[in-house]
Backbone bond lengths (Angstrom), bond angles and torsions (degrees), N, CA, C in turn:
res aa  C-N    CA-C-N  psi(-1)  N-CA   C-N-CA  omega(-1)  CA-C   N-CA-C  phi
1 M - - - 1.435 - - 1.518 108.88 -
2 A 1.302 116.00 133.79 1.470 122.04 -178.42 1.515 110.45 -72.96
3 K 1.310 115.26 139.53 1.464 120.84 176.15 1.513 108.01 -90.29
4 I 1.325 114.39 141.07 1.460 118.78 175.71 1.546 108.37 -121.85
5 S 1.314 114.32 155.53 1.437 120.49 -179.32 1.528 109.96 -76.10
6 F 1.322 116.50 164.20 1.427 122.06 179.56 1.558 111.26 -60.65
7 G 1.318 115.93 -38.90 1.435 121.78 177.46 1.539 112.27 -61.64
8 E 1.344 114.49 -43.19 1.468 119.10 176.71 1.508 110.89 -64.42
9 Y 1.354 116.60 -37.37 1.478 120.59 179.10 1.511 110.13 -63.12
10 I 1.313 117.16 -45.20 1.495 120.24 -179.97 1.524 109.44 -63.20
11 Y 1.357 116.29 -42.89 1.458 119.59 178.83 1.520 110.82 -60.14
12 L 1.331 118.72 -45.02 1.442 120.69 179.82 1.529 112.18 -65.35
13 R 1.312 117.78 -37.27 1.480 120.53 177.01 1.513 110.08 -63.05
14 R 1.315 117.48 -40.20 1.477 119.75 179.64 1.507 110.96 -68.45
15 R 1.312 117.03 -39.40 1.468 120.61 178.79 1.541 110.40 -63.54
16 L 1.318 116.08 -41.78 1.482 119.88 177.45 1.502 109.42 -63.26
17 A 1.323 118.89 -42.37 1.455 121.94 178.79 1.507 109.30 -63.69
18 A 1.283 119.33 -40.83 1.470 121.82 178.22 1.523 111.43 -62.39
19 L 1.356 116.55 -39.98 1.455 119.61 177.70 1.510 112.58 -65.36
20 L 1.326 116.73 -30.48 1.437 121.06 179.39 1.534 113.38 -97.08
21 F 1.330 115.24 14.87 1.477 122.27 174.30 1.493 112.29 59.99
22 I 1.325 118.17 44.99 1.434 121.07 178.19 1.558 106.32 -127.67
23 S 1.292 116.55 135.77 1.463 118.07 175.47 1.508 107.29 -77.30
24 W 1.312 116.59 147.31 1.497 122.57 -176.28 1.506 108.34 -106.58
25 P 1.319 117.54 137.65 1.472 120.11 179.12 1.528 111.10 -67.80
26 Q 1.302 115.02 147.67 1.444 120.72 174.81 1.548 110.13 -75.52
27 E 1.347 116.34 157.57 1.430 118.59 178.27 1.511 112.74 -55.74
28 G 1.301 118.00 138.35 1.451 124.79 178.29 1.504 113.57 78.62
29 D 1.331 118.98 2.93 1.479 123.24 -179.41 1.537 107.58 -106.50
30 F 1.311 117.30 89.86 1.458 122.28 -177.54 1.510 112.21 -114.64
31 S 1.319 116.41 52.01 1.457 120.47 -179.93 1.534 109.41 -76.97
32 E 1.316 115.07 173.02 1.441 120.58 177.70 1.532 111.57 -63.61
33 E 1.327 116.07 -34.25 1.458 121.16 177.09 1.533 109.89 -62.02
34 N 1.298 116.35 -42.93 1.457 120.65 179.99 1.531 111.01 -68.74
35 E 1.307 116.71 -35.47 1.475 120.42 175.13 1.520 109.16 -61.27
36 N 1.322 117.21 -41.56 1.459 121.10 177.98 1.520 111.54 -63.06
37 M 1.342 115.31 -42.24 1.462 119.07 177.83 1.520 110.41 -61.52
38 M 1.316 117.20 -41.16 1.476 121.01 178.87 1.511 109.73 -62.69
39 M 1.332 116.71 -41.63 1.460 121.08 -179.92 1.557 109.67 -63.51
40 K 1.333 116.65 -42.19 1.444 119.59 178.34 1.525 110.72 -63.84
41 L 1.304 116.83 -39.01 1.461 121.08 179.16 1.535 108.46 -60.66
42 H 1.311 117.01 -49.58 1.452 121.58 -179.33 1.534 111.32 -61.95
43 E 1.307 117.24 -38.34 1.463 121.83 179.05 1.545 109.04 -64.79
44 R 1.311 116.43 -44.33 1.457 119.35 -178.88 1.519 112.24 -67.52
45 V 1.322 116.47 -39.67 1.457 118.49 177.11 1.527 109.57 -64.43
46 A 1.316 118.40 -42.18 1.441 121.51 178.81 1.513 111.06 -63.09
47 L 1.305 117.54 -45.01 1.458 122.67 -179.89 1.534 110.21 -62.53
48 F 1.335 115.89 -46.75 1.472 120.63 178.63 1.549 109.94 -59.91
49 S 1.302 117.59 -42.69 1.456 121.10 -179.72 1.540 110.80 -65.61
50 F 1.343 115.87 -39.64 1.447 121.00 179.25 1.529 110.79 -64.16
51 V 1.306 117.19 -43.72 1.480 121.06 178.49 1.479 111.35 -62.63
52 I 1.299 117.65 -43.70 1.473 121.61 177.41 1.511 111.16 -62.30
53 A 1.339 115.82 -42.98 1.445 120.30 -179.15 1.515 111.39 -63.39
54 L 1.340 118.97 -34.39 1.424 123.33 178.82 1.534 112.40 -75.61
55 A 1.313 115.64 -33.51 1.475 120.49 -173.36 1.515 112.48 -80.89
56 L 1.316 119.15 -33.40 1.442 120.48 -171.40 1.531 114.55 -71.99
57 P 1.350 121.25 -45.10 1.455 116.87 -177.71 1.490 116.47 -59.91
58 P 1.367 122.05 -41.80 1.429 119.27 176.32 1.525 113.75 -64.11
59 M 1.309 116.65 -35.54 1.473 119.77 176.79 1.544 109.19 -64.70
60 A 1.315 116.12 -43.92 1.461 119.16 -179.19 1.540 109.98 -67.01
61 A 1.326 117.97 -39.55 1.460 120.16 178.92 1.519 111.29 -64.00
62 A 1.357 116.15 -42.40 1.454 118.41 179.81 1.525 110.26 -63.91
63 Q 1.344 115.94 -39.71 1.461 119.24 179.55 1.501 110.36 -67.91
64 G 1.341 117.51 -42.81 1.455 121.20 177.95 1.522 111.70 -63.74
65 G 1.312 117.33 -40.43 1.466 120.86 176.88 1.493 111.47 -64.24
66 A 1.321 117.64 -40.39 1.462 121.31 178.32 1.491 111.45 -63.86
67 D 1.336 116.88 -42.21 1.460 120.89 178.96 1.542 110.65 -63.84
68 T 1.318 116.30 -44.26 1.467 120.84 180.00 1.522 109.54 -64.96
69 Y 1.372 116.68 -41.66 1.465 120.09 179.48 1.525 109.05 -59.21
70 K 1.335 117.26 -48.29 1.471 120.79 -177.33 1.551 110.49 -59.35
71 A 1.336 115.58 -38.12 1.460 118.94 -177.06 1.522 114.79 -78.98
72 K 1.329 116.39 -32.80 1.483 118.88 -171.47 1.537 114.09 -115.78
73 C 1.331 118.71 -22.79 1.479 119.12 -168.92 1.523 113.63 -116.53
74 A 1.360 116.48 -32.07 1.447 120.56 -171.76 1.517 112.65 -60.63
75 M 1.332 118.69 -31.25 1.463 120.39 -177.45 1.533 111.41 -62.08
76 C 1.304 119.42 -27.38 1.444 121.80 179.06 1.567 111.19 -106.23
77 H 1.292 117.27 -39.15 1.473 120.89 -174.55 1.498 112.51 -94.45
78 G 1.339 118.50 -2.55 1.458 120.99 -179.39 1.508 113.02 84.38
79 A 1.298 115.27 154.65 1.482 120.96 -176.82 1.519 111.92 -61.72
80 D 1.321 116.53 -33.18 1.485 120.28 179.20 1.515 113.94 -99.79
81 G 1.361 117.23 6.17 1.443 120.05 177.98 1.492 115.74 79.64
82 S 1.354 118.25 7.06 1.456 120.29 -177.28 1.497 114.12 -79.58
83 G 1.329 118.00 -2.63 1.445 120.28 176.74 1.518 111.16 87.07
84 K 1.293 116.69 167.02 1.481 123.16 176.19 1.512 108.30 -126.46
85 A 1.326 115.31 118.58 1.473 120.01 -177.66 1.541 111.33 -60.87
86 S 1.336 115.57 -38.33 1.463 119.68 -178.89 1.532 112.14 -60.95
87 M 1.336 116.71 -27.14 1.451 121.76 -179.39 1.510 113.18 -99.12
88 G 1.327 115.22 -11.07 1.463 119.93 -177.32 1.526 114.34 71.42
89 T 1.347 116.08 24.11 1.475 119.31 178.93 1.500 111.01 -83.95
90 K 1.297 116.10 152.18 1.466 121.63 -177.01 1.512 112.10 -84.13
91 D 1.366 113.67 153.74 1.467 121.06 172.54 1.495 108.41 -75.47
92 L 1.302 118.23 114.59 1.450 122.77 -176.38 1.547 112.51 -71.43
93 G 1.303 117.77 -13.41 1.445 120.87 176.43 1.510 113.66 -93.88
94 S 1.321 116.26 -1.51 1.477 120.95 -177.33 1.534 110.28 -71.41
95 A 1.313 114.36 161.25 1.454 121.05 -179.48 1.510 111.37 -61.06
96 D 1.341 116.36 -39.45 1.491 120.69 179.06 1.520 113.01 -56.10
97 I 1.310 115.21 -43.21 1.494 119.01 -177.61 1.536 108.69 -79.83
98 Q 1.305 117.59 -41.46 1.459 120.73 -177.52 1.530 113.80 -66.52
99 K 1.330 117.21 -26.10 1.472 119.23 179.04 1.523 112.22 -81.29
100 M 1.356 117.47 -9.36 1.465 120.23 175.05 1.534 108.88 -67.00
101 S 1.322 114.33 146.83 1.471 118.81 178.02 1.521 108.54 -73.56
102 D 1.362 116.66 161.95 1.427 121.15 177.36 1.529 110.32 -59.29
103 A 1.354 115.89 -37.89 1.454 120.71 -179.94 1.529 109.86 -63.78
104 D 1.348 118.20 -39.97 1.467 119.94 179.42 1.513 111.36 -67.65
105 L 1.314 117.84 -42.45 1.466 120.92 176.88 1.531 110.54 -63.26
106 N 1.318 116.52 -43.62 1.450 121.73 176.76 1.535 111.75 -56.26
107 A 1.336 114.21 -45.33 1.458 119.43 179.93 1.507 112.63 -66.93
108 A 1.338 118.46 -38.94 1.485 121.48 178.50 1.530 109.83 -64.83
109 I 1.308 118.24 -39.97 1.480 119.73 178.81 1.514 110.55 -72.14
110 T 1.320 117.08 -41.17 1.461 121.15 -177.95 1.526 112.08 -67.35
111 N 1.335 116.14 -49.40 1.474 121.03 -172.17 1.519 114.07 -99.78
112 G 1.330 117.28 -8.09 1.449 120.44 -174.37 1.518 111.48 80.13
113 K 1.310 116.97 164.21 1.462 120.49 179.93 1.519 107.08 -159.58
114 G 1.324 116.09 126.22 1.483 119.83 -176.47 1.507 109.68 60.40
115 K 1.363 115.35 -126.14 1.455 121.02 179.33 1.538 113.40 -78.77
116 M 1.309 116.42 -13.45 1.473 120.62 -178.25 1.519 109.84 -70.37
117 P 1.349 117.96 128.42 1.441 119.56 177.86 1.525 113.76 -73.39
118 A 1.305 115.18 158.75 1.500 120.83 176.34 1.541 109.18 -77.81
119 Y 1.300 115.81 140.64 1.461 119.89 177.06 1.528 112.10 -108.56
120 K 1.304 117.70 9.93 1.462 120.65 175.32 1.512 107.17 -62.16
121 G 1.317 115.42 128.93 1.471 121.79 -179.69 1.516 112.75 87.28
122 K 1.367 115.84 -18.64 1.464 118.43 179.25 1.543 109.74 -98.16
123 L 1.319 115.27 -28.52 1.486 122.53 177.18 1.514 109.34 -123.34
124 T 1.294 116.85 146.16 1.471 118.99 176.70 1.526 110.02 -77.03
125 D 1.319 116.60 164.28 1.455 119.64 176.91 1.522 111.25 -59.16
126 A 1.323 116.52 -36.43 1.484 119.57 178.42 1.511 111.03 -65.45
127 Q 1.329 117.99 -42.12 1.444 121.21 178.86 1.509 111.25 -63.12
128 I 1.335 117.47 -39.88 1.450 120.75 179.01 1.535 110.32 -66.56
129 S 1.321 117.76 -41.66 1.471 121.07 176.09 1.526 111.80 -62.47
130 D 1.331 116.65 -39.31 1.451 121.62 176.06 1.559 109.88 -63.61
131 L 1.317 116.75 -39.78 1.435 120.35 176.85 1.523 113.00 -61.12
132 V 1.340 115.88 -44.80 1.455 121.17 175.90 1.491 110.58 -58.32
133 S 1.301 117.61 -45.22 1.469 121.23 176.57 1.545 111.88 -61.47
134 Y 1.313 116.48 -38.98 1.454 119.78 177.18 1.527 111.57 -67.07
135 I 1.304 117.67 -40.89 1.444 120.92 -179.50 1.513 109.49 -61.02
136 R 1.341 117.56 -34.82 1.458 120.59 176.69 1.520 112.90 -61.18
137 T 1.336 117.12 -27.33 1.481 121.03 -179.21 1.514 111.13 -77.39
138 L 1.328 117.51 -10.19 1.484 121.19 -178.10 1.536 112.62 -89.56
139 K 1.311 116.02 1.96 1.482 121.99 -179.56 1.520 111.24 -52.49
140 K 1.319 115.51 137.57 1.475 119.51 179.92 1.469 111.36 -102.43
């Protein structure tokens, strides 16, 4: 990790405060008002971090599910999940599939169903869960 000087540290703190629309106290000015500004800064940084932490995993799961779907499912169920009549595969966006519980979809992917092969041992539990989440996005 690169070391920075105290002056660079102060500069970076002020730039962060400017990005978060908070005025930064001048050196040697530690009044109660400035303490409140510092508290607001910390609250905003914490809130921003919390929002980012909540937003990233679902986006990553959806992307991971989409990638797994393209690699393992699209050849039979079609790129858009509408199924292929020639193969007799179901439309994953249909009401019949969408009304299935997550546990039922998870079991169908894990153990196979009808002509569909089992993916137990071929996909991780996390990949299967991501696929279930992705299938939910195909709802019509």
